[in-house]
C-alpha positions in Angstrom: -207.4 -95.8 -16.2 -204.1 -96.0 -18.1 -205.8 -98.1 -20.8 -208.6 -95.5 -21.2 -206.0 -92.7 -21.2 -204.0 -94.4 -23.9 -207.1 -94.8 -26.1 -207.7 -91.0 -25.7 -204.1 -90.1 -26.5 -204.1 -92.3 -29.6 -207.1 -90.4 -30.9 -205.8 -87.0 -29.8 -202.5 -87.6 -31.7 -204.4 -88.2 -34.9 -206.8 -85.3 -34.3 -204.1 -82.8 -33.2 -200.8 -83.9 -34.8 -199.0 -80.6 -34.2 -196.8 -81.5 -31.2 -195.6 -77.9 -30.8 -199.1 -76.6 -30.0 -199.4 -75.9 -26.3 -201.6 -78.4 -24.5 -202.9 -77.5 -21.0 -204.5 -80.4 -19.1 -206.8 -79.1 -16.4 -207.4 -81.8 -13.8 -209.6 -82.2 -10.8 -208.6 -84.5 -7.9 -211.0 -87.4 -8.5 -210.8 -90.2 -11.0 -211.5 -87.9 -14.0 -208.5 -85.9 -12.8 -206.5 -89.2 -12.7 -207.4 -89.7 -16.3 -206.1 -86.2 -17.1 -202.8 -86.9 -15.3 -202.3 -90.1 -17.2 -203.1 -88.3 -20.5 -200.6 -85.5 -19.7 -197.9 -88.0 -19.0 -198.5 -90.0 -22.2 -198.7 -86.8 -24.2 -195.4 -85.6 -22.7 -193.8 -89.0 -23.6 -195.1 -88.5 -27.1 -193.2 -85.2 -27.3 -196.2 -82.9 -26.9 -195.7 -79.6 -25.0 -198.1 -80.5 -22.2 -198.6 -78.6 -19.0 -200.8 -79.8 -16.1 -202.9 -77.5 -13.9 -204.3 -79.4 -11.0 -207.3 -77.8 -9.4 -206.9 -78.9 -5.8 -209.6 -76.7 -4.3 -210.7 -79.0 -1.4 -207.7 -81.2 -0.6 -209.7 -84.4 -1.2 -208.1 -86.9 -3.6 -209.2 -90.3 -5.0 -206.8 -93.2 -4.6 -206.2 -93.5 -8.4 -205.6 -89.8 -8.7 -202.8 -90.0 -6.1 -201.4 -93.1 -7.9 -201.2 -91.1 -11.1 -199.6 -88.1 -9.3 -196.9 -90.5 -8.1 -196.2 -91.7 -11.6 -196.1 -88.2 -13.0 -193.6 -86.9 -10.4 -191.1 -89.5 -11.6 -190.9 -87.5 -14.9 -188.9 -84.4 -14.0 -189.5 -82.4 -17.1 -193.4 -82.7 -16.9 -194.7 -79.3 -16.0 -197.3 -79.9 -13.2 -198.7 -77.0 -11.2 -201.2 -77.1 -8.3 -203.9 -74.4 -8.0 -205.8 -73.8 -4.7 -208.5 -71.4 -6.0 -210.1 -70.3 -9.3 -208.1 -67.1 -9.2 -205.0 -69.1 -8.7 -205.9 -71.2 -11.7 -206.4 -68.0 -13.8 -203.1 -66.5 -12.6 -201.1 -69.6 -13.4 -202.9 -70.1 -16.7 -202.0 -66.5 -17.7 -198.3 -66.9 -16.9 -197.8 -69.2 -19.8 -200.8 -68.6 -22.0 -200.2 -68.6 -25.7 -202.4 -68.2 -28.8 -204.1 -71.2 -30.3 -203.5 -73.4 -27.2 -205.5 -76.5 -26.5 -207.1 -77.3 -23.1 -208.0 -80.9 -22.1 -210.8 -80.8 -19.5 -210.4 -83.5 -16.9 -211.9 -81.8 -13.9 -215.1 -83.9 -13.3 -216.5 -87.0 -15.0 -219.6 -89.0 -14.9 -219.6 -89.4 -11.1 -220.7 -85.7 -10.5 -223.9 -85.7 -8.4 -224.6 -82.0 -7.8 -224.2 -78.7 -9.7 -220.8 -77.0 -9.5 -220.7 -73.9 -7.4 -218.3 -71.5 -5.7 -214.6 -71.9 -6.8 -215.5 -74.7 -9.3 -218.1 -72.6 -11.0 -215.7 -69.7 -11.2 -213.0 -72.0 -12.7 -215.5 -73.2 -15.3 -216.5 -69.6 -16.2 -212.8 -68.7 -16.6 -212.0 -71.7 -18.8 -215.0 -71.1 -21.0 -213.8 -67.5 -21.6 -210.2 -68.4 -22.1 -210.4 -68.7 -25.9 -208.7 -72.1 -25.8 -210.0 -75.0 -27.9 -211.5 -77.3 -25.3 -211.5 -81.2 -25.4 -213.3 -83.0 -22.6 -212.5 -86.4 -21.4 -215.5 -88.6 -20.6 -218.0 -85.7 -20.6 -217.7 -81.9 -20.1 -217.1 -81.0 -16.5 -220.3 -80.0 -14.8 -222.6 -81.9 -17.1 -224.9 -84.5 -15.6 -225.2 -87.8 -17.5 -228.9 -88.4 -17.0 -230.3 -85.2 -15.5 -230.8 -81.8 -17.0 -227.8 -79.4 -16.6 -229.6 -76.3 -17.9 -228.5 -73.3 -15.8 -225.5 -75.1 -14.3 -221.8 -74.2 -14.7 -220.6 -76.6 -17.5 -217.5 -76.6 -19.7 -218.3 -75.7 -23.3 -216.2 -78.3 -25.1 -215.4 -78.2 -28.8 -215.1 -82.0 -28.7 -216.0 -84.7 -26.1 -214.2 -88.0 -26.1 -216.1 -90.7 -24.1 -215.6 -94.4 -23.5 -217.5 -97.6 -24.4 -221.1 -96.2 -24.5 -222.6 -92.8 -25.1 -224.1 -90.8 -22.2 -227.8 -90.0 -22.3 -226.9 -86.3 -22.1 -225.2 -86.5 -25.5 -228.5 -87.0 -27.3 -230.4 -83.9 -26.3 -230.2 -80.4 -28.0 -230.0 -78.6 -24.6 -226.4 -80.0 -24.2 -225.1 -79.4 -27.7 -223.2 -76.2 -26.7 -221.5 -78.2 -23.9 -220.5 -81.4 -25.7 -219.6 -80.1 -29.1 -218.8 -83.0 -31.4 -218.7 -86.2 -29.4 -217.4 -89.6 -30.1 -217.0 -93.0 -28.4 -214.1 -95.4 -28.3 -213.8 -98.8 -26.6 -211.2 -99.3 -23.9 -211.4 -103.1 -24.3 -213.9 -104.0 -21.7 -214.7 -107.7 -21.4 -217.7 -108.9 -23.5 -219.4 -109.9 -20.3 -219.8 -106.2 -19.5 -222.6 -106.1 -22.1 -224.1 -109.4 -21.1 -224.3 -108.6 -17.4 -225.6 -105.0 -17.8 -229.3 -104.2 -18.2 -230.6 -101.1 -19.8 -233.8 -99.8 -21.4 -231.7 -97.2 -23.4 -230.0 -98.2 -26.7 -227.8 -96.7 -29.4 -228.9 -97.7 -32.9 -225.8 -98.2 -35.0 -224.7 -100.3 -38.0 -224.3 -103.4 -36.0 -227.9 -103.3 -34.8 -229.3 -102.2 -38.2 -227.6 -104.9 -40.2 -229.3 -107.6 -38.1 -232.7 -106.4 -38.9 -232.9 -106.9 -42.7 -235.0 -109.7 -44.0 -233.6 -111.9 -46.7 -235.4 -111.9 -50.0 -236.4 -115.2 -51.5 -235.2 -116.0 -55.0 -238.7 -116.7 -56.2 -240.4 -113.8 -54.6 -242.7 -111.5 -56.6 -244.2 -108.1 -56.1 -247.0 -109.7 -54.1 -244.4 -111.1 -51.7 -243.5 -107.6 -50.4 -246.9 -106.3 -49.4 -249.4 -103.7 -50.4 -248.8 -100.2 -49.0 -251.4 -97.5 -48.9 -250.4 -93.8 -48.4 -253.2 -91.4 -47.5 -251.6 -88.1 -48.3 -251.9 -84.7 -49.9 -254.3 -81.8 -50.4 -254.4 -78.9 -52.8 -251.0 -77.2 -52.7 -249.5 -80.1 -50.8 -249.4 -82.9 -53.3 -245.6 -82.8 -53.1 -245.9 -84.4 -49.7 -247.6 -87.4 -51.3 -244.9 -87.6 -53.9 -242.1 -87.7 -51.3 -243.9 -90.2 -49.2 -244.5 -92.5 -52.2 -240.9 -92.3 -53.4 -239.7 -93.2 -49.9 -242.2 -96.1 -49.7 -241.1 -97.5 -53.1 -237.4 -97.3 -52.2 -238.1 -99.0 -48.9 -238.9 -102.1 -51.0 -242.7 -102.3 -50.9 -244.1 -104.5 -53.6 -247.2 -102.4 -54.5 -247.8 -98.8 -53.5 -251.1 -97.0 -53.7 -251.6 -93.3 -53.0 -255.1 -92.1 -52.0 -255.2 -88.3 -52.7 -257.7 -85.6 -53.8 -258.4 -85.5 -57.5 -256.3 -82.4 -57.9 -253.2 -84.6 -57.5 -254.0 -87.3 -60.0 -251.9 -86.0 -62.9 -249.0 -84.9 -60.7 -248.8 -88.3 -59.0 -249.2 -90.3 -62.1 -246.4 -88.3 -63.7 -244.0 -87.9 -60.7 -244.4 -91.4 -59.3 -245.4 -93.7 -62.2 -244.5 -96.9 -60.2 -247.4 -96.1 -57.8 -251.1 -96.5 -58.3 -253.4 -93.6 -57.4 -256.8 -93.9 -55.7 -258.7 -90.6 -56.3 -260.9 -89.0 -53.6 -264.2 -87.6 -54.7 -263.3 -84.1 -53.6 -260.9 -82.1 -55.8 -259.0 -80.4 -53.0 -258.8 -82.5 -49.9 -259.5 -85.9 -48.5 -263.1 -86.9 -47.5 -263.3 -90.6 -47.9 -261.3 -93.9 -47.7 -260.6 -96.3 -50.5 -261.4 -100.0 -49.9 -258.8 -101.1 -47.3 -259.0 -104.8 -48.1 -255.6 -106.3 -48.7 -253.4 -103.5 -47.6 -250.6 -104.7 -45.3 -249.3 -101.2 -44.3 -250.9 -97.8 -44.2 -249.3 -94.4 -43.7 -251.4 -91.3 -43.3 -250.9 -87.6 -42.6 -248.4 -85.8 -44.9 -250.1 -82.8 -46.5 -253.7 -83.8 -45.7 -254.7 -80.6 -43.9 -257.3 -80.5 -41.2 -260.6 -80.0 -43.0 -263.6 -81.3 -41.0 -264.3 -83.9 -43.6 -260.6 -85.0 -43.5 -260.9 -85.3 -39.7 -263.9 -87.6 -40.3 -262.0 -89.7 -42.8 -259.1 -90.2 -40.4 -261.5 -91.2 -37.6 -263.1 -93.7 -39.9 -259.6 -95.1 -40.9 -258.7 -95.6 -37.2 -262.0 -97.4 -36.5 -261.8 -99.7 -39.6 -258.1 -100.6 -39.9 -257.0 -102.9 -37.1 -253.3 -103.3 -38.0 -250.4 -101.0 -37.0 -250.3 -97.9 -39.1 -248.0 -94.8 -39.5 -249.3 -91.4 -38.5 -247.4 -88.2 -39.3 -247.9 -84.4 -39.9 -251.5 -83.3 -40.1 -252.7 -86.7 -38.8 -250.9 -85.9 -35.6 -252.3 -82.4 -35.5 -255.8 -83.8 -35.9 -255.1 -86.3 -33.1 -253.9 -83.5 -30.8 -257.3 -81.8 -31.1 -259.1 -85.1 -30.7 -257.2 -86.7 -27.8 -259.7 -89.5 -27.2 -258.9 -90.9 -30.6 -255.3 -91.6 -29.5 -256.6 -94.4 -27.3 -258.4 -96.0 -30.2 -255.3 -96.3 -32.5 -254.4 -99.9 -33.3 -251.8 -101.2 -30.9 -248.2 -100.9 -32.1 -249.0 -98.0 -34.5 -246.2 -95.6 -35.2 -246.4 -91.8 -34.5 -243.6 -89.6 -36.0 -243.8 -86.2 -34.5 -241.3 -83.4 -34.5 -240.9 -81.4 -31.3 -243.8 -79.0 -31.9 -246.1 -81.8 -32.9 -245.1 -83.8 -29.8 -245.9 -80.8 -27.6 -249.3 -80.5 -29.1 -250.0 -84.2 -28.6 -248.5 -84.7 -25.1 -247.8 -81.3 -23.6 -244.8 -79.0 -23.1 -241.9 -79.9 -20.8 -239.2 -77.9 -19.0 -236.2 -79.7 -20.6 -235.2 -82.4 -23.0 -234.8 -85.1 -20.3 -238.4 -84.5 -19.1 -239.6 -84.7 -22.7 -237.9 -88.0 -23.2 -239.5 -89.3 -20.0 -242.9 -88.2 -21.3 -242.3 -89.8 -24.7 -241.4 -93.1 -23.1 -244.3 -92.9 -20.7 -247.0 -92.4 -23.4 -245.4 -95.1 -25.6 -246.0 -97.6 -22.8 -249.4 -96.3 -21.7 -250.8 -96.1 -25.3 -249.0 -99.2 -26.6 -247.6 -97.1 -29.5 -244.2 -96.4 -31.0 -243.4 -92.7 -30.7 -240.6 -91.5 -33.0 -239.4 -88.0 -31.9 -237.5 -86.7 -34.9 -234.3 -84.7 -34.3 -230.5 -84.9 -34.6 -230.6 -88.2 -32.7 -234.1 -89.3 -33.4 -235.5 -91.1 -30.4 -237.7 -94.2 -30.8 -239.8 -94.9 -27.7 -241.3 -98.4 -27.7 -244.3 -99.9 -25.9 -241.9 -102.3 -24.1 -240.3 -99.4 -22.3 -237.1 -99.2 -24.3 -235.9 -96.2 -26.1 -233.4 -96.2 -29.0 -231.4 -93.2 -30.2 -230.3 -93.1 -33.8 -226.7 -92.7 -34.9 -227.3 -91.6 -38.5 -228.4 -88.3 -40.1 -227.1 -84.8 -40.3 -228.4 -81.1 -40.3 -229.0 -81.2 -44.1 -232.2 -83.1 -43.3 -233.6 -79.9 -41.7 -235.6 -79.2 -44.8 -239.3 -79.4 -45.7 -240.5 -82.9 -46.7 -237.8 -85.0 -44.9 -240.5 -86.4 -42.6 -242.8 -87.2 -45.5 -240.1 -89.5 -46.9 -239.7 -91.2 -43.5 -243.5 -91.8 -43.4 -243.2 -93.6 -46.7 -240.2 -95.7 -45.6 -241.9 -96.8 -42.4 -245.2 -97.6 -44.3 -243.2 -99.6 -46.9 -241.4 -101.7 -44.2 -244.7 -102.4 -42.4 -246.2 -103.5 -45.7 -243.4 -105.9 -46.4 -243.9 -107.7 -43.1 -241.4 -106.1 -40.9 -242.8 -105.9 -37.4 -243.5 -102.4 -36.1 -240.4 -102.2 -33.9 -238.1 -103.4 -36.6 -239.8 -101.0 -39.1 -239.1 -98.1 -36.7 -235.4 -99.0 -36.1 -234.5 -99.9 -39.6 -236.6 -97.1 -41.2 -235.1 -94.3 -39.1 -231.6 -95.7 -39.6 -231.9 -95.9 -43.4 -233.5 -92.5 -43.6 -230.6 -90.9 -41.8 -228.0 -93.0 -43.6 -229.4 -91.9 -47.0 -228.8 -88.3 -46.0 -225.3 -89.1 -44.8 -224.4 -90.6 -48.2 -226.2 -87.8 -50.1 -224.1 -85.0 -48.5 -220.9 -86.6 -49.7 -222.1 -85.5 -53.2 -223.9 -82.3 -52.5 -223.1 -81.0 -49.0 -225.6 -80.3 -46.3 -226.8 -76.9 -47.5 -228.0 -78.2 -50.9 -229.7 -81.4 -49.6 -233.5 -81.5 -50.2 -236.1 -84.1 -49.2 -236.4 -85.3 -52.7 -232.8 -86.4 -52.6 -233.3 -88.9 -49.8 -235.2 -91.6 -51.7 -232.6 -91.4 -54.5 -229.9 -92.4 -52.0 -231.9 -95.1 -50.2 -230.4 -97.7 -52.4 -226.9 -96.9 -51.3 -228.2 -96.8 -47.7 -229.5 -100.3 -48.0 -226.2 -101.5 -49.5 -224.2 -99.8 -46.7 -226.1 -101.7 -44.0 -225.9 -105.0 -45.8 -222.2 -105.0 -46.4 
């Protein structure tokens, strides 16, 4: 507990160096409250103006909480006040309230098993309305780790500082207003902790991504890195094919071919001269397939529309190509209207829906946790990789595992970003990366390219066409 608290205080001192700014530590009487007491003591010894408000609403204390109380009572100048009710908390808060004060939330941690009600809910409501900047230890009080907290009384933190591993709750949009910006620091657990702990949930970070990259042979040639086929575009949406092709090329594919309606020929040959173009016989949309012989990776969907003849071409592709492929955008919308085709997809194929496309494919859910469960369920049942795009893109795998991505930023919320991802995934498959590695590495690089790009242009100015241009730096960042 002391070690964890010291790690928090070290971060806090860098984040909030003004030692004259009033800090109020609100503690419960369990182990999270014990963390808060240790933090308050350490902040006091570091010359912060720290005050402790202990919410002792039920009279039940954990052993470690009482041990921390004993340590704190030895420091005579540490201001520590006990509150018996939510109104008592409010009254004692108001006695010494100042503008621009900070509150450290240490009421409840990850052990919470039921929603907060009564005095605790009233205390949460008061703290949320206090106007103080809120920093939560471990996770915001009232928030469940692995269950939905929608409708519950939960602290609305500006920042959440947690330990060792992220909580599942951090990855879902429904909790964004509670967690604020979150970060994880190690408290020095023994390496055996990882080795002895099993989980089907994983956090995809640099350490994982760096282990996935295949080494290139000195004498390799373009044929060594596969032949990728992108089936994309329709009249007015040839840009989707351009973006996918640029992503595919920058992923490292040796040869890239785009199959598109004839209206896109001049655009594609000009915008993506490194790619070859296979022209559909129809000028405006896709109606047929090129010869599939020799292609080692196929991506289909961006900008293809849902014309009946296009639907037929997609069905033919699924029946003829027996290797894993990438399906996005209109390919997913077509599948949602032809659900029986889902079961005919080649095993280990990759679906890349956003939330609305996911709902059309698999149904609506009441909350984000339920959606994740549904995503993982169908990945296993169908033998597919389902990449649900978002702030922490979730990759559900046929083996039952689910990976949450650590890269990316809100600048990616712009038309065409998903088309680039389709190209990257297709290119990795074409090169010989297995489907799982393609998903993990592709999603990571896609987000990392955006993270590097915003350093030059900011989030607001980022467009999808920038992402392929920064993929080179993304590759370098993972390899170094």
